[in-house]
C-alpha positions in Angstrom: 140.9 95.8 74.2 143.5 96.7 77.2 142.8 98.2 80.4 146.0 100.7 79.7 144.2 102.1 76.4 141.7 105.1 76.7 139.6 107.2 73.8 140.9 110.3 72.9 139.4 113.8 74.5 137.9 114.9 71.5 136.5 113.6 68.2 135.0 114.8 65.2 132.8 113.1 62.5 133.8 111.7 59.3 132.0 111.1 56.2 132.6 107.3 56.6 129.8 105.0 57.9 132.8 102.1 58.4 135.1 104.4 59.9 133.0 106.8 62.4 134.6 109.8 64.3 138.2 110.4 64.4 140.6 112.5 66.7 139.7 116.2 66.5 143.4 117.1 65.6 144.1 114.7 63.3 144.5 116.1 59.6 142.3 115.0 56.7 144.2 113.8 53.4 143.2 111.9 50.6 145.4 109.1 49.3 146.0 111.5 45.9 147.6 113.9 48.6 150.2 111.4 50.0 151.0 109.4 46.9 152.5 109.2 43.5 152.0 106.7 40.9 154.7 105.0 39.9 155.4 102.8 36.5 158.9 102.7 36.5 160.0 99.6 34.6 162.7 97.0 35.5 164.1 96.8 31.6 167.4 95.0 31.9 168.2 94.4 35.5 168.3 91.0 36.8 169.7 92.1 40.4 166.2 92.5 42.1 164.0 90.5 44.2 160.6 89.4 42.9 158.1 90.5 45.6 154.5 89.3 45.8 151.5 91.1 47.7 149.8 88.8 50.0 146.4 89.8 52.2 147.7 88.5 55.4 151.1 89.9 55.3 151.5 92.7 52.8 154.4 93.0 50.5 156.9 90.1 50.8 159.7 88.3 49.0 158.0 85.7 46.8 160.9 83.4 47.4 159.9 83.2 51.2 156.8 81.5 50.3 156.1 77.9 48.9 152.2 78.2 48.3 152.5 81.1 45.6 152.0 79.2 42.7 151.7 82.1 40.2 154.2 81.6 37.5 156.0 84.9 36.8 156.7 85.8 32.8 160.3 84.7 31.5 160.8 88.2 30.4 160.6 90.6 33.5 161.2 93.7 31.7 158.0 95.1 31.9 157.7 94.3 35.5 157.7 97.0 37.8 160.4 98.7 39.8 159.6 99.0 43.9 161.7 100.4 46.4 161.6 100.4 50.0 158.4 102.7 51.4 156.6 102.2 48.3 153.3 101.4 48.3 152.5 98.4 46.3 148.4 97.1 45.7 147.4 94.1 43.7 144.2 95.6 42.3 142.7 92.3 41.4 142.7 91.5 45.2 141.9 94.9 46.9 138.2 93.7 48.0 140.6 91.4 50.1 142.7 93.5 51.4 145.8 92.7 49.1 147.9 95.7 49.6 150.9 96.9 51.6 154.2 99.2 52.2 157.1 97.4 51.0 160.3 97.0 53.2 162.2 96.0 50.1 163.7 96.9 47.1 162.6 94.6 44.2 160.2 94.1 41.4 156.2 93.2 41.2 153.6 92.0 38.5 152.9 94.8 35.8 149.4 94.2 37.2 150.1 95.7 40.5 149.7 99.3 41.3 152.8 101.0 42.8 152.9 104.0 44.1 155.3 106.7 45.9 154.7 107.8 49.4 155.2 111.0 51.0 158.4 111.7 52.9 156.9 113.4 55.9 155.1 110.2 56.7 156.0 107.3 58.4 155.9 104.2 55.9 154.8 101.5 58.6 152.2 103.5 59.8 150.7 103.7 56.2 151.2 100.3 55.9 149.3 99.7 59.2 146.6 102.0 58.5 145.9 100.7 54.6 146.1 97.6 55.8 143.5 97.5 58.7 140.7 95.4 58.6 138.3 98.2 58.7 139.4 99.6 55.3 138.3 96.5 53.6 134.6 98.2 53.1 135.6 100.8 51.2 138.0 98.8 49.1 134.8 96.6 48.3 133.0 99.4 47.7 135.4 100.7 45.2 136.0 97.2 43.4 134.0 95.5 40.5 133.5 93.3 37.9 131.5 90.6 36.3 131.7 88.4 39.5 133.4 88.2 42.9 136.9 87.0 42.6 137.4 88.5 39.2 136.7 92.2 41.0 139.2 94.9 39.9 139.9 98.4 41.8 141.5 101.5 39.7 143.8 103.9 41.1 141.5 106.6 39.9 139.1 105.6 42.7 141.5 104.4 45.4 143.3 107.8 45.3 139.9 109.5 46.4 139.5 107.9 49.6 139.8 110.2 52.5 142.2 109.7 55.4 142.7 111.1 58.8 146.5 111.0 59.4 147.9 112.1 63.1 151.3 114.3 63.1 154.6 112.6 62.5 155.6 112.3 65.9 152.3 110.4 67.0 152.5 108.1 63.8 155.8 107.4 65.4 154.3 106.4 68.6 151.5 104.3 67.1 154.1 102.4 65.2 156.2 102.1 68.2 153.2 100.9 70.3 151.6 98.4 67.6 155.3 96.8 66.7 155.8 96.1 70.3 152.1 94.6 70.7 152.7 92.6 67.5 155.6 91.2 68.6 154.4 89.8 71.5 151.1 88.5 69.8 152.9 86.9 67.5 155.3 85.0 70.2 152.1 84.0 71.9 150.6 82.3 69.0 154.0 80.8 67.9 154.0 79.1 71.5 150.5 78.1 71.2 151.4 76.3 67.8 154.0 74.4 69.4 151.6 73.2 71.7 149.3 72.1 69.4 152.0 69.9 67.5 153.0 68.4 71.2 149.4 67.4 71.9 149.1 66.1 68.3 152.2 64.0 68.7 150.5 62.8 71.9 147.4 61.9 70.2 149.6 59.7 67.7 151.7 58.2 70.5 148.3 57.0 72.3 147.3 55.6 68.8 151.0 53.9 68.3 151.4 52.3 71.6 147.9 50.9 72.3 147.8 49.2 68.7 151.1 47.9 68.4 151.5 47.1 72.1 148.3 46.7 73.6 147.3 48.1 77.5 149.5 46.1 79.7 153.0 47.0 79.9 153.6 43.7 82.2 152.4 41.4 79.2 155.0 39.0 78.2 156.5 39.3 74.7 157.6 38.1 71.4 159.4 38.5 68.6 156.7 39.7 65.7 159.2 39.1 62.6 158.5 42.7 61.8 161.2 45.1 61.6 159.5 48.4 62.3 157.0 46.5 65.0 159.5 44.6 67.2 157.9 42.5 69.9 154.4 42.0 70.3 152.3 40.4 73.1 152.8 36.7 73.5 149.0 35.7 73.0 148.7 38.2 69.6 148.9 37.1 66.1 150.7 38.3 63.2 148.2 39.0 60.5 147.9 40.7 56.8 145.2 43.3 56.8 143.5 41.0 53.9 143.5 38.5 56.5 140.8 39.9 58.5 139.3 42.2 56.3 138.2 42.4 52.7 139.3 44.9 50.5 136.9 47.3 48.3 134.0 44.8 48.8 130.8 44.5 47.1 127.4 45.9 48.3 125.5 44.0 45.9 123.4 41.9 48.4 122.3 45.1 50.2 121.4 46.9 47.3 118.9 44.4 46.5 117.2 45.9 49.9 116.7 49.2 48.3 115.1 51.1 46.0 116.6 53.7 43.4 114.5 56.6 44.6 116.1 55.9 48.0 118.7 58.5 49.9 121.8 57.4 51.3 124.8 59.2 52.8 127.5 60.6 50.4 130.9 61.3 51.6 132.8 63.7 49.4 136.4 64.3 50.8 135.9 67.2 52.8 133.3 65.2 54.7 136.0 63.1 56.4 138.1 64.5 58.9 141.7 63.3 59.9 140.5 61.9 63.2 137.7 59.3 61.9 134.7 62.5 62.0 132.4 62.2 59.3 129.9 65.0 58.2 127.0 63.3 57.1 124.6 66.2 55.9 124.7 65.4 52.6 121.9 62.9 50.8 121.8 61.6 47.7 119.1 59.6 45.8 120.9 56.1 45.0 120.1 56.5 41.4 122.7 59.5 40.9 125.5 58.0 42.8 125.3 54.1 42.1 127.9 54.3 39.5 130.9 56.4 39.1 131.5 56.4 42.9 132.9 54.5 45.8 130.3 52.3 47.5 130.5 51.4 51.1 128.0 50.0 54.0 127.6 50.4 57.9 130.7 49.1 59.6 133.2 49.3 56.9 136.4 51.4 57.4 137.4 54.3 54.8 141.1 55.6 54.1 141.7 58.3 51.4 144.3 56.7 49.2 145.7 60.1 47.4 148.1 62.7 48.6 147.9 64.9 50.9 144.9 63.3 52.5 146.4 60.1 52.8 149.6 61.5 54.4 147.0 64.1 56.6 145.3 60.8 58.1 141.9 61.2 56.7 139.9 58.3 57.4 137.0 56.9 59.1 135.3 54.0 60.9 131.5 53.9 59.2 129.7 52.2 62.6 127.6 54.9 62.9 126.6 55.4 59.0 123.1 56.8 59.1 122.3 54.7 56.3 122.8 50.8 55.5 125.0 52.0 52.4 126.8 55.1 51.5 128.8 56.3 48.1 131.8 59.3 48.1 134.7 59.8 46.4 136.6 57.9 44.2 140.0 58.1 46.2 138.7 55.9 49.0 139.8 52.5 49.5 137.4 50.4 51.6 137.7 47.8 54.6 135.1 45.4 55.5 136.3 43.4 58.9 135.5 39.8 59.3 134.7 38.5 62.8 138.5 38.3 63.7 138.6 42.6 64.2 135.8 45.1 65.1 135.7 47.9 62.8 137.2 50.5 65.4 140.3 48.7 65.9 140.7 48.2 62.2 140.3 52.0 61.7 142.9 52.6 64.2 145.3 50.2 62.9 145.3 52.3 59.5 145.5 55.7 62.1 149.1 54.7 63.0 152.2 56.3 61.8 153.5 53.1 61.0 150.5 52.6 58.4 150.8 56.2 57.0 154.6 56.5 56.7 154.9 52.9 55.3 152.3 54.0 52.7 153.8 57.2 51.8 157.1 55.3 50.7 155.3 53.1 48.4 152.9 55.8 46.7 152.7 55.8 43.2 152.0 58.7 40.5 153.0 62.1 40.0 153.3 65.0 42.1 150.0 66.2 44.0 148.2 62.9 42.2 149.9 60.3 44.3 148.4 57.3 45.6 149.0 54.5 47.9 148.4 50.9 46.0 145.5 49.0 47.5 148.2 46.2 47.5 150.0 47.9 50.2 146.9 48.3 52.4 146.1 44.5 51.7 149.3 43.5 52.6 150.5 45.5 55.9 150.6 43.4 58.9 150.7 43.8 62.5 150.2 42.1 65.6 146.2 41.4 66.4 144.4 40.9 69.7 141.6 39.0 70.4 138.3 40.9 70.0 137.7 41.3 74.4 140.9 43.2 73.9 140.4 45.3 70.9 137.2 46.7 72.5 139.3 47.5 75.6 142.4 49.2 73.5 139.7 51.0 71.1 137.7 52.2 74.7 141.0 53.8 75.7 142.4 55.4 72.8 138.6 57.1 72.4 139.2 58.4 76.0 142.6 59.7 75.8 141.9 61.0 72.4 138.7 63.0 73.6 140.7 64.5 76.3 143.4 65.6 74.0 140.9 66.9 71.1 139.5 69.0 74.3 142.7 70.5 74.7 143.4 71.2 71.2 140.1 72.7 70.8 141.1 75.4 73.5 144.6 76.3 72.3 142.9 76.9 69.1 140.2 79.3 70.6 143.0 80.8 72.2 144.9 81.5 68.8 141.5 82.8 67.0 140.8 85.0 70.1 144.4 86.4 69.6 144.3 86.7 66.0 141.0 88.7 66.6 142.4 90.7 69.0 145.4 91.6 67.0 143.2 92.9 64.0 140.9 95.3 66.3 144.0 96.4 68.2 145.6 97.8 64.7 142.6 99.2 63.7 141.2 100.6 66.9 144.9 102.4 67.0 145.4 103.6 63.8 142.0 104.9 63.2 142.3 106.8 66.8 139.7 105.1 68.9 141.9 104.9 71.4 145.0 106.8 72.7 148.6 105.2 72.8 150.5 108.5 73.1 150.7 108.3 76.9 152.0 105.1 76.8 155.7 104.3 77.7 157.3 101.4 75.1 160.0 99.4 75.5 162.7 99.5 72.9 162.4 96.3 70.6 165.7 94.7 69.0 163.6 92.5 66.5 162.8 93.6 63.1 159.1 93.1 63.3 158.8 93.3 59.4 160.2 90.1 59.3 158.8 86.8 60.1 158.6 86.6 63.8 159.7 82.9 64.0 163.3 83.6 65.4 162.1 85.5 68.7 162.3 83.0 71.3 164.0 84.9 73.7 161.5 87.5 73.9 159.6 87.3 77.3 155.8 87.1 76.8 152.7 86.9 79.5 150.4 84.9 77.6 147.7 85.1 80.4 147.9 89.0 80.4 147.8 89.1 76.4 144.7 86.6 76.5 143.1 88.9 79.2 143.6 92.0 77.0 142.3 89.7 74.0 139.2 89.0 75.7 
């Protein structure tokens, strides 16, 4: 917590084990005292924005997200009206914290609970308060149903929750403080995400350069005859993948040495990463996977062929497979290198952006079920060095990727720390664990309720924020 924040001088106990003590001068009110249930319907209006409630963002315009696949009814007359400052709850997801105070006028699903708020309250403070992570405990206790995921919460239970609320003046100060902090935190996270993209681009550049041009920048070059590839080192040979590997080969000769009761590694798609790592913690008896799955052997290379896994780079070199053979998802293409190429170099070929981008262009199938044709993999061609140089290229790629991966891990950890700090800061401030009344706050010109994507000109001291988060 920030060094500038201190607790209040006097506290009083509350009836909630999840809330703990609150400042002595804060007023106890139930949600019943500050809300009025609203069931006003849309009727024949067609000029109102469709709104949705996210646990991460609160109430937002449905059109602002492309990951909301809930289909609205063709008839919107029964949808509930929402005005600015109304509290909206997704009663089926309240156990996850899906609620918020709307900054928009619009309509929501009739399954949502809509409440008007008392006018003498700061609606942004109520939004911060009821969306604070600490409140999920009581939302879970008040939600019930047949099983998790289908829990429901009734307004009759919700309205009995007790709140401890400061004066309007103090609410205003808390909102100003949190708005100011969250803008800076969002800027910090945005900058770190930009850095992540740059590091990922650098990773890809390392792979592309080493696999297609080699390690010697002074090497004599020759035309490859392939438009996208350009020149290649003079002693490299242009080959198709089918010339130095077998595609979807048989493992029958290896099966003769294994009993049906023996266990083999099983790789579902989630066990394969975007950069070649595999999780080998799932073993299955051969008799259960011998048919209906993709077979592979130690030393093979596997490529995810279905969207979006192919585009994301899912695949792996299986030179360190824990069993001689294995099975996995049917959405894999398997390559078995011959003596002209080592497994690791073959894998990095499939991880170049050229291989992935050209594959995307020829994918077939319906949206969400597109696959790269095996023929594309078979006939993909590029320059191939001798095995000695392949080993050197693989060594360099692995060294540089390792360094960049450690940097990425560090940046992702910084983002996680800042997200945790944001969550704890909000809970601690709105529940009175720290006092912000004395803190001078700079004026913000940005609309905190909107996306923070346009805050490029805001000056933020990243190190100071990290120190607070730690």
